Backbone as a printed PyTorch tensor [residue, N CA C, xyz], in Angstrom:
tensor([[[ 93.8690,  54.1670, -22.3900],
         [ 94.1810,  54.5330, -21.0360],
         [ 94.3040,  56.0410, -20.9250]],

        [[ 94.0100,  56.5220, -19.7520],
         [ 94.1150,  57.9550, -19.4960],
         [ 95.5660,  58.3350, -19.2480]],

        [[ 95.9490,  59.4730, -19.8180],
         [ 97.2880,  59.9950, -19.5740],
         [ 97.2630,  60.8990, -18.3520]],

        [[ 96.1720,  61.6490, -18.2040],
         [ 96.0670,  62.5690, -17.0720],
         [ 94.6790,  62.4170, -16.4400]],

        [[ 94.4940,  63.0230, -15.2960],
         [ 93.2170,  62.9730, -14.5990],
         [ 92.5810,  64.3560, -14.5370]],

        [[ 92.7570,  65.1610, -15.5900],
         [ 92.1440,  66.4880, -15.6110],
         [ 90.6570,  66.3480, -15.9140]],

        [[ 89.8960,  67.4160, -15.7240],
         [ 88.4420,  67.3850, -15.9050],
         [ 88.0560,  67.0670, -17.3410]],

        [[ 88.8900,  67.4210, -18.3120],
         [ 88.5410,  67.1810, -19.7110],
         [ 88.6310,  65.7100, -20.0970]],

        [[ 89.3220,  64.9120, -19.3120],
         [ 89.4640,  63.5020, -19.6360],
         [ 88.3110,  62.6350, -19.1750]],

        [[ 87.3380,  63.2090, -18.4850],
         [ 86.2070,  62.4490, -17.9600],
         [ 84.9360,  62.8000, -18.7240]],

        [[ 83.9540,  61.8910, -18.7840],
         [ 82.6570,  62.2180, -19.3750],
         [ 81.9570,  63.3050, -18.5660]],

        [[ 80.9400,  63.9280, -19.1550],
         [ 80.2350,  65.0550, -18.5540],
         [ 79.9040,  64.9290, -17.0840]],

        [[ 79.1720,  63.8860, -16.6560],
         [ 78.7810,  63.7920, -15.2460],
         [ 79.9660,  63.6220, -14.2950]],

        [[ 81.1010,  63.1570, -14.8000],
         [ 82.2460,  62.8920, -13.9270],
         [ 83.2630,  64.0310, -13.9170]],

        [[ 82.9540,  65.1370, -14.5840],
         [ 83.9200,  66.2320, -14.6350],
         [ 83.9970,  67.0040, -13.3250]],

        [[ 82.9480,  66.9670, -12.5220],
         [ 82.9920,  67.6720, -11.2350],
         [ 83.4980,  66.7220, -10.1520]],

        [[ 84.0100,  67.3000,  -9.0740],
         [ 84.5020,  66.4790,  -7.9610],
         [ 83.3720,  65.6700,  -7.3320]],

        [[ 82.1940,  66.2880,  -7.2040],
         [ 81.0460,  65.5820,  -6.6200],
         [ 80.6110,  64.4050,  -7.4690]],

        [[ 80.6150,  64.5810,  -8.7910],
         [ 80.2380,  63.4970,  -9.6940],
         [ 81.2030,  62.3380,  -9.6200]],

        [[ 82.5090,  62.6660,  -9.5540],
         [ 83.5130,  61.6010,  -9.4400],
         [ 83.4020,  60.8770,  -8.1100]],

        [[ 83.1460,  61.6370,  -7.0340],
         [ 83.0130,  61.0350,  -5.7090],
         [ 81.8090,  60.0890,  -5.6760]],

        [[ 80.6740,  60.5310,  -6.2450],
         [ 79.4750,  59.6850,  -6.2640],
         [ 79.7250,  58.4180,  -7.0770]],

        [[ 80.4120,  58.5640,  -8.2080],
         [ 80.7180,  57.4040,  -9.0460],
         [ 81.6000,  56.4110,  -8.2980]],

        [[ 82.6350,  56.9150,  -7.6320],
         [ 83.5350,  56.0260,  -6.8960],
         [ 82.8300,  55.3700,  -5.7160]],

        [[ 81.8800,  56.0730,  -5.0860],
         [ 81.0890,  55.4610,  -4.0130],
         [ 80.2780,  54.2870,  -4.5480]],

        [[ 79.6780,  54.4680,  -5.7260],
         [ 78.9060,  53.3760,  -6.3310],
         [ 79.8140,  52.2030,  -6.6800]],

        [[ 81.0050,  52.4990,  -7.1940],
         [ 81.9570,  51.4310,  -7.5240],
         [ 82.3480,  50.6680,  -6.2670]],

        [[ 82.6070,  51.3820,  -5.1710],
         [ 82.9750,  50.7150,  -3.9130],
         [ 81.8500,  49.8410,  -3.3910]],

        [[ 80.6050,  50.3320,  -3.4780],
         [ 79.4680,  49.5120,  -3.0260],
         [ 79.3390,  48.2580,  -3.8770]],

        [[ 79.5540,  48.4020,  -5.1860],
         [ 79.4660,  47.2470,  -6.0750],
         [ 80.5800,  46.2470,  -5.7740]],

        [[ 81.7770,  46.7380,  -5.5110],
         [ 82.8830,  45.8420,  -5.1620],
         [ 82.5910,  45.0820,  -3.8740]],

        [[ 82.0050,  45.7550,  -2.8920],
         [ 81.6500,  45.0760,  -1.6410],
         [ 80.6010,  44.0030,  -1.8880]],

        [[ 79.6260,  44.3180,  -2.7350],
         [ 78.5690,  43.3630,  -3.0380],
         [ 79.1400,  42.1430,  -3.7440]],

        [[ 79.9740,  42.3640,  -4.7520],
         [ 80.5340,  41.2500,  -5.5090],
         [ 81.6540,  40.5420,  -4.7580]],

        [[ 82.2000,  41.1760,  -3.7380],
         [ 83.2620,  40.5610,  -2.9510],
         [ 82.7600,  39.5090,  -1.9830]],

        [[ 81.4530,  39.4290,  -1.7850],
         [ 80.8660,  38.4560,  -0.8780],
         [ 80.6210,  37.1590,  -1.6490]],

        [[ 81.4190,  36.1010,  -1.4200],
         [ 81.2700,  34.8720,  -2.2020],
         [ 79.9420,  34.1570,  -1.9650]],

        [[ 79.3490,  34.3170,  -0.7860],
         [ 78.0670,  33.6580,  -0.5280],
         [ 76.9640,  34.2520,  -1.3880]],

        [[ 77.0740,  35.5250,  -1.6640],
         [ 76.0410,  36.1960,  -2.4480],
         [ 76.1850,  35.8900,  -3.9310]],

        [[ 77.4150,  35.8340,  -4.4020],
         [ 77.6550,  35.6060,  -5.8200],
         [ 77.4000,  34.1540,  -6.1870]],

        [[ 77.7670,  33.2200,  -5.3240],
         [ 77.5700,  31.8030,  -5.5990],
         [ 76.0870,  31.4650,  -5.5310]],

        [[ 75.7150,  30.4780,  -6.3010],
         [ 74.3200,  30.0470,  -6.3030],
         [ 73.9540,  29.4810,  -4.9420]],

        [[ 72.7690,  29.7760,  -4.4840],
         [ 72.2960,  29.2520,  -3.2140],
         [ 72.7720,  30.0440,  -2.0190]],

        [[ 73.2030,  31.2730,  -2.2390],
         [ 73.6550,  32.1060,  -1.1340],
         [ 72.5070,  32.4330,  -0.1960]],

        [[ 72.8230,  32.7560,   1.0630],
         [ 71.7910,  33.0080,   2.0700],
         [ 71.3380,  34.4590,   2.0850]],

        [[ 72.1640,  35.3440,   1.5690],
         [ 71.8060,  36.7540,   1.6130],
         [ 70.9410,  37.1160,   0.4130]],

        [[ 70.1920,  38.1820,   0.5650],
         [ 69.3360,  38.6390,  -0.5200],
         [ 69.6810,  40.0760,  -0.8620]],

        [[ 69.3080,  40.4550,  -2.0440],
         [ 69.4900,  41.8290,  -2.4980],
         [ 68.1100,  42.4220,  -2.6670]],

        [[ 67.8760,  43.5670,  -2.0620],
         [ 66.5760,  44.2140,  -2.1640],
         [ 66.6050,  45.1930,  -3.3310]],

        [[ 65.6440,  45.0480,  -4.2180],
         [ 65.5420,  45.9210,  -5.3770],
         [ 64.2480,  46.7010,  -5.2610]],

        [[ 64.3430,  48.0050,  -5.3550],
         [ 63.1520,  48.8470,  -5.2600],
         [ 62.5380,  48.9730,  -6.6490]],

        [[ 61.2860,  48.5760,  -6.7580],
         [ 60.5660,  48.6330,  -8.0220],
         [ 59.3950,  49.5810,  -7.8530]],

        [[ 59.2600,  50.5630,  -8.7330],
         [ 58.1390,  51.4930,  -8.5920],
         [ 56.8130,  50.8070,  -8.8920]],

        [[ 55.7770,  51.2450,  -8.1980],
         [ 54.4530,  50.6920,  -8.4400],
         [ 53.8950,  51.2740,  -9.7300]],

        [[ 53.1250,  50.4720, -10.4240],
         [ 52.4650,  50.9300, -11.6400],
         [ 51.0260,  51.2390, -11.2780]],

        [[ 50.5990,  52.4410, -11.5990],
         [ 49.2340,  52.8260, -11.2540],
         [ 48.2420,  52.0680, -12.1220]],

        [[ 47.0320,  51.9750, -11.6470],
         [ 45.9930,  51.2710, -12.3990],
         [ 45.6490,  52.0020, -13.6920]],

        [[ 45.8960,  53.2900, -13.7290],
         [ 45.5800,  54.0700, -14.9210],
         [ 46.6370,  53.9250, -16.0060]],

        [[ 47.7120,  53.2060, -15.7240],
         [ 48.7910,  53.0660, -16.6940],
         [ 48.2770,  52.4330, -17.9820]],

        [[ 47.4700,  51.3860, -17.8620],
         [ 46.9280,  50.7160, -19.0310],
         [ 45.5620,  51.2640, -19.4080]],

        [[ 45.0010,  52.0920, -18.5800],
         [ 43.6550,  52.5970, -18.8140],
         [ 43.5230,  53.4090, -20.0840]],

        [[ 44.5170,  54.2280, -20.4080],
         [ 44.4200,  55.0670, -21.5950],
         [ 44.3160,  54.2360, -22.8570]],

        [[ 45.0700,  53.1480, -22.9310],
         [ 45.0320,  52.3170, -24.1200],
         [ 43.6740,  51.6430, -24.2690]],

        [[ 43.1480,  51.1300, -23.1800],
         [ 41.8800,  50.4130, -23.2720],
         [ 40.7310,  51.3640, -23.5720]],

        [[ 40.8220,  52.6160, -23.1150],
         [ 39.7620,  53.5790, -23.4120],
         [ 39.7600,  53.9570, -24.8800]],

        [[ 40.9460,  54.0360, -25.4710],
         [ 41.0420,  54.4360, -26.8680],
         [ 40.7580,  53.2890, -27.8220]],

        [[ 40.6550,  52.0990, -27.3090],
         [ 40.3930,  50.9570, -28.1780],
         [ 38.9390,  51.0260, -28.6030]],

        [[ 38.7350,  51.3260, -29.8070],
         [ 37.3970,  51.4990, -30.3370],
         [ 37.4830,  51.4740, -31.8440]],

        [[ 36.8490,  52.4410, -32.4820],
         [ 36.8530,  52.4750, -33.9370],
         [ 38.2570,  52.6520, -34.4910]],

        [[ 39.0650,  53.5150, -33.8600],
         [ 40.4240,  53.7360, -34.3470],
         [ 41.2400,  52.4530, -34.2830]],

        [[ 41.1370,  51.7380, -33.1800],
         [ 41.8890,  50.4970, -33.0250],
         [ 41.4030,  49.4460, -34.0160]],

        [[ 40.0940,  49.4080, -34.2630],
         [ 39.5610,  48.4630, -35.2350],
         [ 40.0630,  48.7890, -36.6300]],

        [[ 40.1580,  50.0880, -36.9590],
         [ 40.6840,  50.4830, -38.2630],
         [ 42.1400,  50.0550, -38.4100]],

        [[ 42.9150,  50.2270, -37.3460],
         [ 44.3220,  49.8260, -37.3800],
         [ 44.4290,  48.3180, -37.5480]],

        [[ 43.6170,  47.5590, -36.7970],
         [ 43.6290,  46.1000, -36.9250],
         [ 43.2570,  45.6770, -38.3420]],

        [[ 42.2460,  46.3250, -38.9120],
         [ 41.7980,  46.0020, -40.2610],
         [ 42.9140,  46.2930, -41.2690]],

        [[ 43.5870,  47.4340, -41.1040],
         [ 44.6760,  47.7860, -42.0140],
         [ 45.8350,  46.8000, -41.8920]],

        [[ 46.1320,  46.3710, -40.6670],
         [ 47.2110,  45.4030, -40.4730],
         [ 46.8670,  44.0700, -41.1240]],

        [[ 45.6050,  43.6460, -40.9960],
         [ 45.1900,  42.3890, -41.6240],
         [ 45.2860,  42.4910, -43.1380]],

        [[ 44.8340,  43.6300, -43.7080],
         [ 44.9120,  43.8110, -45.1520],
         [ 46.3630,  43.8280, -45.6140]],

        [[ 47.2190,  44.4710, -44.8540],
         [ 48.6360,  44.5140, -45.2020],
         [ 49.2310,  43.1120, -45.1810]],

        [[ 48.8790,  42.3350, -44.1750],
         [ 49.3790,  40.9660, -44.0690],
         [ 48.8570,  40.1200, -45.2180]],

        [[ 47.5750,  40.2710, -45.5420],
         [ 46.9950,  39.5150, -46.6510],
         [ 47.6440,  39.8980, -47.9730]],

        [[ 47.9190,  41.1890, -48.1590],
         [ 48.5650,  41.6440, -49.3880],
         [ 49.9560,  41.0380, -49.5090]],

        [[ 50.6940,  41.0120, -48.4120],
         [ 52.0310,  40.4170, -48.4310],
         [ 51.9620,  38.9260, -48.7410]],

        [[ 50.9630,  38.2390, -48.1480],
         [ 50.8240,  36.8080, -48.3940],
         [ 50.4830,  36.5410, -49.8550]],

        [[ 49.6020,  37.3590, -50.4400],
         [ 49.2450,  37.1780, -51.8500],
         [ 50.4550,  37.4120, -52.7460]],

        [[ 51.2610,  38.4130, -52.4350],
         [ 52.4550,  38.6830, -53.2300],
         [ 53.4330,  37.5150, -53.1480]],

        [[ 53.5930,  36.9440, -51.9600],
         [ 54.4900,  35.7990, -51.8050],
         [ 53.9650,  34.5770, -52.5560]],

        [[ 52.6450,  34.3590, -52.5140],
         [ 52.0570,  33.2360, -53.2580],
         [ 52.2820,  33.4100, -54.7540]],

        [[ 52.1170,  34.6470, -55.2390],
         [ 52.3050,  34.9280, -56.6610],
         [ 53.7500,  34.6600, -57.0580]],

        [[ 54.7040,  35.1020, -56.2380],
         [ 56.1170,  34.8560, -56.5240],
         [ 56.4120,  33.3620, -56.5240]],

        [[ 55.8340,  32.6370, -55.5670],
         [ 56.0620,  31.1960, -55.4820],
         [ 55.4740,  30.4880, -56.6970]],

        [[ 54.2980,  30.9210, -57.1380],
         [ 53.6660,  30.3200, -58.3110],
         [ 54.5040,  30.5680, -59.5540]],

        [[ 54.9660,  31.8030, -59.7370],
         [ 55.7920,  32.1270, -60.8980],
         [ 57.1070,  31.3510, -60.8680]],

        [[ 57.7000,  31.2030, -59.7010],
         [ 58.9400,  30.4330, -59.5860],
         [ 58.6910,  28.9690, -59.9140]],

        [[ 57.5610,  28.4390, -59.4690],
         [ 57.2190,  27.0490, -59.7450],
         [ 57.0110,  26.8340, -61.2420]],

        [[ 56.3020,  27.7550, -61.8900],
         [ 56.0820,  27.6480, -63.3360],
         [ 57.4040,  27.7400, -64.0940]],

        [[ 58.2770,  28.6240, -63.6680],
         [ 59.5740,  28.7640, -64.3300],
         [ 60.3930,  27.4880, -64.1760]],

        [[ 60.3570,  26.8740, -63.0060],
         [ 61.0980,  25.6300, -62.7860],
         [ 60.5230,  24.4870, -63.6230]],

        [[ 59.1900,  24.4270, -63.7250],
         [ 58.5680,  23.3920, -64.5520],
         [ 58.9630,  23.5800, -66.0110]],

        [[ 58.9640,  24.8170, -66.4820],
         [ 59.3430,  25.1110, -67.8630],
         [ 60.8010,  24.7270, -68.0980]],

        [[ 61.6580,  25.0610, -67.1520],
         [ 63.0780,  24.7210, -67.2550],
         [ 63.2590,  23.2060, -67.2880]],

        [[ 62.5490,  22.4820, -66.4090],
         [ 62.6600,  21.0210, -66.3650],
         [ 62.1610,  20.4050, -67.6650]],

        [[ 61.0570,  20.9310, -68.2120],
         [ 60.5070,  20.4130, -69.4610],
         [ 61.5120,  20.6040, -70.5980]],

        [[ 62.1120,  21.8000, -70.6930],
         [ 63.0940,  22.0630, -71.7450],
         [ 64.3180,  21.1710, -71.5830]],

        [[ 64.7210,  20.9390, -70.3470],
         [ 65.8810,  20.1010, -70.0890],
         [ 65.6040,  18.6610, -70.4990]],

        [[ 64.3850,  18.1670, -70.2270],
         [ 64.0220,  16.7920, -70.5800],
         [ 63.9140,  16.6210, -72.0860]],

        [[ 63.4100,  17.6410, -72.7870],
         [ 63.2210,  17.5450, -74.2310],
         [ 64.5130,  17.8000, -74.9980]],

        [[ 65.5170,  18.2710, -74.3240],
         [ 66.7830,  18.5380, -75.0010],
         [ 66.7890,  19.8800, -75.7080]],

        [[ 65.8060,  20.7270, -75.4120],
         [ 65.7510,  22.0450, -76.0320],
         [ 66.7440,  23.0150, -75.4000]],

        [[ 67.4870,  22.5190, -74.4560],
         [ 68.3950,  23.3840, -73.7150],
         [ 69.7980,  23.1840, -74.2580]],

        [[ 70.4180,  24.2420, -74.6570],
         [ 71.7790,  24.1450, -75.1910],
         [ 72.7700,  24.3650, -74.0610]],

        [[ 73.6600,  23.4160, -73.8820],
         [ 74.6940,  23.5640, -72.8650],
         [ 75.9060,  24.2140, -73.5060]],

        [[ 76.3580,  25.2750, -72.9350],
         [ 77.5320,  25.9530, -73.5070],
         [ 78.6680,  25.9540, -72.5200]]])
């Protein structure tokens, strides 16, 4: 909890009077919005308008233009990396399987000393 309300006790944007006023205005608007039970409850009649910026057609254009030899090289490297990881996992699984078979064989033959 705050002991005092001096400028040093607030985060950077709230240290000025204007910043604190703007913050409190936003808090009041939010309280009014949440204070309306019809809006908060499911099936309320009121709507909230949200402004969403438009995405230009060129937003994805740069990626599709660059997709060529460089992208194919990256895809090829990713596939090789995935294949290398899969081979390493298969090798580990094979070695673990052989070790378990060897352990089971020794256990069945009684070559295993229990201490």
